[in-house]
VEXDO-700516 format. One record per residue (C-alpha): residue number from 1; residue in three letters; x, y, z. Coordinates in nm, 3 decimals. Layout:
// residues N
+-----+------+---------+---------+---------+
| pos | code |    east |   north |      up |
+-----+------+---------+---------+---------+
| NUM |  ALA |       X |       Y |       Z |
...
+-----+------+---------+---------+---------+
//
This chain:
// residues 294
+-----+------+---------+---------+---------+
| pos | code |    east |   north |      up |
+-----+------+---------+---------+---------+
|   1 |  MET |  16.800 |   4.722 |   3.314 |
|   2 |  ALA |  16.913 |   4.963 |   3.001 |
|   3 |  LEU |  17.234 |   4.857 |   2.844 |
|   4 |  ASN |  17.567 |   5.002 |   3.012 |
|   5 |  VAL |  17.820 |   5.061 |   2.678 |
|   6 |  SER |  18.062 |   5.157 |   2.826 |
|   7 |  VAL |  18.085 |   4.916 |   3.040 |
|   8 |  PHE |  17.996 |   4.629 |   2.789 |
|   9 |  LYS |  18.265 |   4.747 |   2.582 |
|  10 |  THR |  18.493 |   4.756 |   2.842 |
|  11 |  ARG |  18.409 |   4.414 |   2.945 |
|  12 |  THR |  18.390 |   4.284 |   2.540 |
|  13 |  ILE |  18.760 |   4.423 |   2.475 |
|  14 |  THR |  18.893 |   4.265 |   2.807 |
|  15 |  ALA |  18.738 |   3.884 |   2.723 |
|  16 |  LEU |  18.910 |   3.937 |   2.370 |
|  17 |  LEU |  19.209 |   4.029 |   2.467 |
|  18 |  PHE |  19.194 |   3.767 |   2.770 |
|  19 |  ALA |  19.101 |   3.471 |   2.537 |
|  20 |  ALA |  19.362 |   3.611 |   2.238 |
|  21 |  THR |  19.658 |   3.589 |   2.567 |
|  22 |  MET |  19.552 |   3.288 |   2.653 |
|  23 |  LEU |  19.540 |   3.121 |   2.350 |
|  24 |  LEU |  19.864 |   3.197 |   2.266 |
|  25 |  GLY |  20.044 |   3.115 |   2.552 |
|  26 |  PHE |  19.859 |   2.751 |   2.487 |
|  27 |  TRP |  19.975 |   2.701 |   2.069 |
|  28 |  TRP |  20.280 |   2.891 |   2.099 |
|  29 |  ASN |  20.511 |   2.642 |   2.200 |
|  30 |  ALA |  20.582 |   2.426 |   2.551 |
|  31 |  TRP |  20.763 |   2.710 |   2.674 |
|  32 |  SER |  20.448 |   2.968 |   2.617 |
|  33 |  PHE |  20.237 |   2.734 |   2.789 |
|  34 |  LEU |  20.509 |   2.697 |   3.073 |
|  35 |  LEU |  20.520 |   3.113 |   3.121 |
|  36 |  LEU |  20.169 |   3.169 |   3.073 |
|  37 |  PHE |  20.097 |   2.900 |   3.421 |
|  38 |  ILE |  20.381 |   3.083 |   3.631 |
|  39 |  ILE |  20.183 |   3.396 |   3.588 |
|  40 |  ILE |  19.887 |   3.263 |   3.655 |
|  41 |  HIS |  20.025 |   3.049 |   3.968 |
|  42 |  PHE |  20.172 |   3.373 |   4.109 |
|  43 |  GLY |  19.879 |   3.580 |   4.035 |
|  44 |  CYS |  19.593 |   3.357 |   4.153 |
|  45 |  TRP |  19.843 |   3.303 |   4.538 |
|  46 |  TRP |  19.841 |   3.696 |   4.550 |
|  47 |  GLU |  19.499 |   3.731 |   4.500 |
|  48 |  PHE |  19.434 |   3.444 |   4.781 |
|  49 |  LEU |  19.652 |   3.547 |   5.028 |
|  50 |  LYS |  19.496 |   3.887 |   4.977 |
|  51 |  LEU |  19.148 |   3.728 |   5.092 |
|  52 |  ILE |  19.303 |   3.542 |   5.315 |
|  53 |  GLU |  19.415 |   3.834 |   5.510 |
|  54 |  LYS |  19.064 |   3.971 |   5.465 |
|  55 |  ILE |  18.925 |   3.678 |   5.628 |
|  56 |  HIS |  19.146 |   3.617 |   5.920 |
|  57 |  HIS |  19.224 |   4.008 |   5.945 |
|  58 |  THR |  19.574 |   3.962 |   5.950 |
|  59 |  LYS |  19.855 |   4.074 |   5.719 |
|  60 |  PHE |  20.116 |   3.841 |   5.633 |
|  61 |  HIS |  20.448 |   4.022 |   5.541 |
|  62 |  LEU |  20.553 |   4.042 |   5.237 |
|  63 |  TYR |  20.887 |   3.816 |   5.307 |
|  64 |  THR |  20.615 |   3.568 |   5.426 |
|  65 |  LYS |  20.413 |   3.593 |   5.108 |
|  66 |  LEU |  20.738 |   3.596 |   4.916 |
|  67 |  GLY |  20.815 |   3.255 |   5.096 |
|  68 |  LEU |  20.465 |   3.071 |   5.081 |
|  69 |  MET |  20.456 |   3.184 |   4.683 |
|  70 |  THR |  20.811 |   3.048 |   4.627 |
|  71 |  MET |  20.732 |   2.731 |   4.827 |
|  72 |  GLY |  20.393 |   2.679 |   4.571 |
|  73 |  PHE |  20.620 |   2.765 |   4.310 |
|  74 |  SER |  20.879 |   2.456 |   4.389 |
|  75 |  PHE |  20.544 |   2.172 |   4.364 |
|  76 |  LEU |  20.492 |   2.338 |   3.978 |
|  77 |  LEU |  20.821 |   2.271 |   3.906 |
|  78 |  TRP |  20.800 |   1.883 |   3.973 |
|  79 |  TYR |  20.651 |   1.827 |   3.685 |
|  80 |  CYS |  20.810 |   2.004 |   3.425 |
|  81 |  GLY |  20.949 |   1.746 |   3.288 |
|  82 |  TYR |  21.002 |   1.698 |   2.912 |
|  83 |  PRO |  20.979 |   1.940 |   2.754 |
|  84 |  TYR |  21.138 |   2.157 |   2.990 |
|  85 |  HIS |  21.522 |   2.122 |   2.963 |
|  86 |  PHE |  21.847 |   2.288 |   2.840 |
|  87 |  ASP |  22.084 |   2.079 |   2.711 |
|  88 |  SER |  22.103 |   1.753 |   2.993 |
|  89 |  TYR |  22.014 |   2.042 |   3.291 |
|  90 |  ILE |  21.590 |   1.899 |   3.350 |
|  91 |  ILE |  21.429 |   2.157 |   3.535 |
|  92 |  LYS |  21.201 |   1.868 |   3.702 |
|  93 |  TYR |  21.502 |   1.740 |   3.914 |
|  94 |  ASN |  21.789 |   2.066 |   4.005 |
|  95 |  LEU |  21.553 |   2.317 |   4.052 |
|  96 |  PRO |  21.248 |   2.210 |   4.277 |
|  97 |  ILE |  21.456 |   2.168 |   4.566 |
|  98 |  PRO |  21.653 |   2.503 |   4.620 |
|  99 |  VAL |  21.333 |   2.688 |   4.499 |
| 100 |  SER |  21.132 |   2.496 |   4.798 |
| 101 |  THR |  21.431 |   2.566 |   5.067 |
| 102 |  ALA |  21.458 |   2.956 |   4.944 |
| 103 |  GLY |  21.051 |   2.988 |   4.981 |
| 104 |  PHE |  21.065 |   2.844 |   5.287 |
| 105 |  VAL |  21.352 |   3.058 |   5.444 |
| 106 |  PHE |  21.151 |   3.364 |   5.292 |
| 107 |  MET |  20.903 |   3.259 |   5.470 |
| 108 |  LEU |  21.094 |   3.163 |   5.831 |
| 109 |  ILE |  21.212 |   3.542 |   5.806 |
| 110 |  GLY |  20.888 |   3.694 |   5.746 |
| 111 |  ILE |  20.746 |   3.501 |   6.023 |
| 112 |  TYR |  21.037 |   3.652 |   6.235 |
| 113 |  LEU |  20.955 |   3.992 |   6.145 |
| 114 |  GLN |  20.617 |   4.002 |   6.215 |
| 115 |  ASN |  20.478 |   4.133 |   6.527 |
| 116 |  THR |  20.154 |   3.950 |   6.491 |
| 117 |  VAL |  20.093 |   3.550 |   6.453 |
| 118 |  LYS |  19.754 |   3.381 |   6.362 |
| 119 |  PRO |  19.825 |   3.041 |   6.341 |
| 120 |  LEU |  19.475 |   2.952 |   6.170 |
| 121 |  ALA |  19.603 |   3.219 |   5.917 |
| 122 |  TYR |  19.913 |   3.062 |   5.823 |
| 123 |  ILE |  19.741 |   2.706 |   5.794 |
| 124 |  ALA |  19.516 |   2.826 |   5.559 |
| 125 |  ALA |  19.762 |   2.979 |   5.338 |
| 126 |  LEU |  19.959 |   2.697 |   5.309 |
| 127 |  GLY |  19.612 |   2.542 |   5.145 |
| 128 |  GLY |  19.702 |   2.757 |   4.840 |
| 129 |  VAL |  19.981 |   2.482 |   4.777 |
| 130 |  PHE |  19.713 |   2.274 |   4.683 |
| 131 |  TYR |  19.464 |   2.480 |   4.593 |
| 132 |  ILE |  19.677 |   2.638 |   4.298 |
| 133 |  SER |  20.063 |   2.558 |   4.328 |
| 134 |  PHE |  19.946 |   2.170 |   4.266 |
| 135 |  SER |  19.610 |   2.267 |   4.010 |
| 136 |  CYS |  19.891 |   2.439 |   3.801 |
| 137 |  GLY |  20.149 |   2.163 |   3.802 |
| 138 |  LEU |  19.896 |   1.887 |   3.730 |
| 139 |  ILE |  19.788 |   2.123 |   3.431 |
| 140 |  ILE |  20.134 |   2.137 |   3.293 |
| 141 |  ASP |  20.167 |   1.719 |   3.318 |
| 142 |  LEU |  19.894 |   1.717 |   3.143 |
| 143 |  PHE |  20.043 |   1.908 |   2.882 |
| 144 |  GLU |  20.309 |   1.656 |   2.888 |
| 145 |  ALA |  20.000 |   1.374 |   2.843 |
| 146 |  PRO |  19.913 |   1.314 |   2.484 |
| 147 |  ILE |  19.682 |   1.066 |   2.562 |
| 148 |  GLY |  19.458 |   0.879 |   2.273 |
| 149 |  PHE |  19.647 |   1.007 |   1.915 |
| 150 |  THR |  19.706 |   0.874 |   1.620 |
| 151 |  SER |  20.074 |   0.833 |   1.538 |
| 152 |  GLU |  20.013 |   1.079 |   1.236 |
| 153 |  SER |  19.912 |   1.385 |   1.540 |
| 154 |  PRO |  20.180 |   1.635 |   1.581 |
| 155 |  ALA |  20.360 |   1.615 |   1.897 |
| 156 |  PHE |  20.301 |   1.946 |   1.964 |
| 157 |  TYR |  19.952 |   1.923 |   1.894 |
| 158 |  SER |  19.823 |   1.635 |   2.079 |
| 159 |  SER |  20.000 |   1.792 |   2.424 |
| 160 |  VAL |  19.853 |   2.065 |   2.420 |
| 161 |  MET |  19.493 |   1.922 |   2.312 |
| 162 |  LEU |  19.401 |   1.729 |   2.678 |
| 163 |  PRO |  19.448 |   2.127 |   2.874 |
| 164 |  MET |  19.246 |   2.291 |   2.581 |
| 165 |  ILE |  18.976 |   2.021 |   2.601 |
| 166 |  ILE |  18.970 |   2.202 |   2.954 |
| 167 |  LEU |  18.998 |   2.496 |   2.925 |
| 168 |  PHE |  18.717 |   2.491 |   2.621 |
| 169 |  SER |  18.511 |   2.319 |   2.833 |
| 170 |  ILE |  18.466 |   2.554 |   3.144 |
| 171 |  TRP |  18.389 |   2.848 |   2.908 |
| 172 |  ILE |  18.104 |   2.729 |   2.721 |
| 173 |  ASN |  18.041 |   2.601 |   3.048 |
| 174 |  ASP |  17.974 |   2.977 |   3.231 |
| 175 |  THR |  17.848 |   3.115 |   2.877 |
| 176 |  MET |  17.604 |   2.898 |   2.831 |
| 177 |  ALA |  17.527 |   2.864 |   3.218 |
| 178 |  TYR |  17.481 |   3.277 |   3.243 |
| 179 |  ILE |  17.240 |   3.281 |   2.891 |
| 180 |  VAL |  17.050 |   2.972 |   2.999 |
| 181 |  GLY |  16.993 |   3.129 |   3.355 |
| 182 |  SER |  16.909 |   3.462 |   3.228 |
| 183 |  LEU |  16.651 |   3.323 |   3.026 |
| 184 |  ILE |  16.471 |   3.024 |   3.250 |
| 185 |  GLY |  16.683 |   3.026 |   3.577 |
| 186 |  LYS |  16.422 |   3.070 |   3.873 |
| 187 |  THR |  16.585 |   2.834 |   4.145 |
| 188 |  PRO |  16.865 |   2.927 |   4.330 |
| 189 |  LEU |  17.154 |   2.684 |   4.298 |
| 190 |  SER |  17.344 |   2.832 |   4.638 |
| 191 |  LYS |  17.332 |   3.099 |   4.881 |
| 192 |  ILE |  17.657 |   3.128 |   4.789 |
| 193 |  SER |  17.617 |   3.291 |   4.440 |
| 194 |  PRO |  17.264 |   3.384 |   4.463 |
| 195 |  LYS |  17.297 |   3.463 |   4.076 |
| 196 |  LYS |  17.384 |   3.130 |   3.977 |
| 197 |  THR |  17.019 |   2.871 |   3.899 |
| 198 |  TRP |  16.951 |   2.543 |   3.917 |
| 199 |  GLU |  16.851 |   2.534 |   3.553 |
| 200 |  GLY |  17.142 |   2.774 |   3.415 |
| 201 |  THR |  17.444 |   2.539 |   3.581 |
| 202 |  LEU |  17.270 |   2.172 |   3.458 |
| 203 |  GLY |  17.185 |   2.379 |   3.108 |
| 204 |  GLY |  17.543 |   2.484 |   3.108 |
| 205 |  MET |  17.672 |   2.145 |   3.162 |
| 206 |  LEU |  17.433 |   1.937 |   2.930 |
| 207 |  LEU |  17.535 |   2.175 |   2.641 |
| 208 |  ALA |  17.904 |   2.227 |   2.729 |
| 209 |  ILE |  17.922 |   1.787 |   2.712 |
| 210 |  VAL |  17.753 |   1.801 |   2.393 |
| 211 |  ALA |  17.916 |   2.054 |   2.260 |
| 212 |  MET |  18.278 |   1.983 |   2.326 |
| 213 |  GLY |  18.150 |   1.568 |   2.282 |
| 214 |  PHE |  18.104 |   1.684 |   1.940 |
| 215 |  ILE |  18.404 |   1.925 |   1.897 |
| 216 |  ASN |  18.636 |   1.699 |   1.994 |
| 217 |  LEU |  18.541 |   1.354 |   1.785 |
| 218 |  TYR |  18.455 |   1.594 |   1.502 |
| 219 |  VAL |  18.630 |   1.928 |   1.475 |
| 220 |  PHE |  18.964 |   1.717 |   1.674 |
| 221 |  GLU |  18.939 |   1.416 |   1.546 |
| 222 |  LEU |  18.959 |   1.299 |   1.859 |
| 223 |  LYS |  18.840 |   0.879 |   1.744 |
| 224 |  ASN |  19.132 |   0.697 |   1.780 |
| 225 |  ILE |  19.068 |   0.548 |   2.108 |
| 226 |  SER |  18.876 |   0.230 |   2.172 |
| 227 |  ASP |  18.606 |   0.424 |   2.451 |
| 228 |  ASN |  18.474 |   0.719 |   2.238 |
| 229 |  TYR |  18.205 |   0.803 |   2.551 |
| 230 |  HIS |  18.571 |   0.966 |   2.747 |
| 231 |  TRP |  18.590 |   1.252 |   2.516 |
| 232 |  PHE |  18.238 |   1.346 |   2.647 |
| 233 |  VAL |  18.281 |   1.196 |   3.019 |
| 234 |  ILE |  18.602 |   1.501 |   3.069 |
| 235 |  PRO |  18.395 |   1.769 |   2.981 |
| 236 |  ALA |  18.140 |   1.634 |   3.236 |
| 237 |  ILE |  18.424 |   1.643 |   3.470 |
| 238 |  ALA |  18.549 |   1.951 |   3.381 |
| 239 |  ALA |  18.190 |   2.092 |   3.376 |
| 240 |  LEU |  18.086 |   2.041 |   3.718 |
| 241 |  ALA |  18.454 |   2.105 |   3.859 |
| 242 |  GLY |  18.471 |   2.391 |   3.703 |
| 243 |  THR |  18.164 |   2.471 |   3.853 |
| 244 |  MET |  18.234 |   2.401 |   4.229 |
| 245 |  GLY |  18.533 |   2.596 |   4.194 |
| 246 |  ASP |  18.349 |   2.871 |   4.135 |
| 247 |  LEU |  18.086 |   2.806 |   4.394 |
| 248 |  PHE |  18.455 |   2.800 |   4.600 |
| 249 |  GLU |  18.628 |   3.096 |   4.529 |
| 250 |  SER |  18.294 |   3.275 |   4.565 |
| 251 |  LYS |  18.293 |   3.142 |   4.910 |
| 252 |  LEU |  18.626 |   3.243 |   5.024 |
| 253 |  LYS |  18.510 |   3.605 |   4.832 |
| 254 |  ARG |  18.230 |   3.644 |   5.080 |
| 255 |  MET |  18.377 |   3.562 |   5.426 |
| 256 |  ALA |  18.625 |   3.835 |   5.320 |
| 257 |  GLY |  18.371 |   4.065 |   5.226 |
| 258 |  VAL |  18.503 |   4.137 |   4.898 |
| 259 |  LYS |  18.302 |   4.127 |   4.583 |
| 260 |  ASP |  18.586 |   4.044 |   4.315 |
| 261 |  SER |  18.959 |   3.846 |   4.464 |
| 262 |  GLY |  19.105 |   4.158 |   4.203 |
| 263 |  SER |  19.093 |   4.378 |   3.882 |
| 264 |  PHE |  19.367 |   4.255 |   3.707 |
| 265 |  LEU |  19.125 |   4.262 |   3.438 |
| 266 |  PRO |  18.872 |   4.552 |   3.404 |
| 267 |  GLY |  18.525 |   4.483 |   3.404 |
| 268 |  HIS |  18.615 |   4.076 |   3.497 |
| 269 |  GLY |  18.783 |   4.064 |   3.853 |
| 270 |  GLY |  19.110 |   3.933 |   3.882 |
| 271 |  PHE |  19.310 |   3.635 |   3.857 |
| 272 |  LEU |  19.131 |   3.403 |   4.111 |
| 273 |  ASP |  18.786 |   3.506 |   3.937 |
| 274 |  ARG |  18.907 |   3.429 |   3.621 |
| 275 |  PHE |  19.043 |   3.091 |   3.697 |
| 276 |  ASP |  18.882 |   2.980 |   3.951 |
| 277 |  SER |  18.695 |   2.686 |   3.788 |
| 278 |  LEU |  19.018 |   2.604 |   3.630 |
| 279 |  LEU |  19.173 |   2.523 |   3.968 |
| 280 |  PHE |  18.923 |   2.278 |   4.052 |
| 281 |  ALA |  18.854 |   2.091 |   3.709 |
| 282 |  VAL |  19.258 |   2.054 |   3.657 |
| 283 |  PRO |  19.282 |   1.836 |   3.918 |
| 284 |  ALA |  18.967 |   1.618 |   3.846 |
| 285 |  VAL |  19.009 |   1.577 |   3.501 |
| 286 |  TRP |  19.365 |   1.459 |   3.582 |
| 287 |  LEU |  19.291 |   1.209 |   3.777 |
| 288 |  TYR |  18.979 |   1.056 |   3.548 |
| 289 |  ILE |  19.287 |   1.053 |   3.308 |
| 290 |  GLN |  19.485 |   0.829 |   3.541 |
| 291 |  ILE |  19.216 |   0.634 |   3.672 |
| 292 |  MET |  19.095 |   0.562 |   3.298 |
| 293 |  LEU |  19.274 |   0.648 |   3.032 |
| 294 |  SER |  19.692 |   0.580 |   3.176 |
+-----+------+---------+---------+---------+
//
């Protein structure tokens, strides 16, 4: 198939701007990191609710949507400990309850004003709290958990490293899976996503583990904990869980009858299309960290 130069340019420019924005949000300071994931949180929620509407053939009232997203946001705020405070005012101890209360009130008003109510649609929509809000909250928590770094490491550098490892692992896995699958892929991975192959998936994971393990040990120099194998296991978990997240979102889109979750990024789809892997990878890595490195 001939290369569409116009589409290729659009996708390339969008990808570069997306990567630059992500890295700026990660590396500027703690507040830019929080702002980045607040934007991701609400962007993913909005698209998730649109998918749920299509799947259940219903329409949520705007107040219902705002209520659900706001209640989810309160869960994210629970993880905003250090350094998210203004003098003695600490976000996690003061904002979650009033924010969740406001969200609940908005949701009730929306339900009251809506003519038709489909209980299953509301139950499915509430799943966004676990699918999106907890994942965004947990990556904030990982930002505040500098595990396995030397005392000489700058505090911010050590804080951002775990989220960065997850992000890079997903990017490498996705890129290598596409390349390997294009070259030697023959066996379909799942009917949910026909373009994915077992060869591409396994090749992407293996290359992500090797590449990120090398980067962790010899570029980031994360060698000061007793068991260096953790820096290979974490990319493996991120790659595996990220692939599952991709398949989960593909299933939602197939059920909704849409190709992309949104059109926020020209040539790349919406928020969920870009962060579906991250939403699954973060909880998986967070759980590993709690069990093995805390």
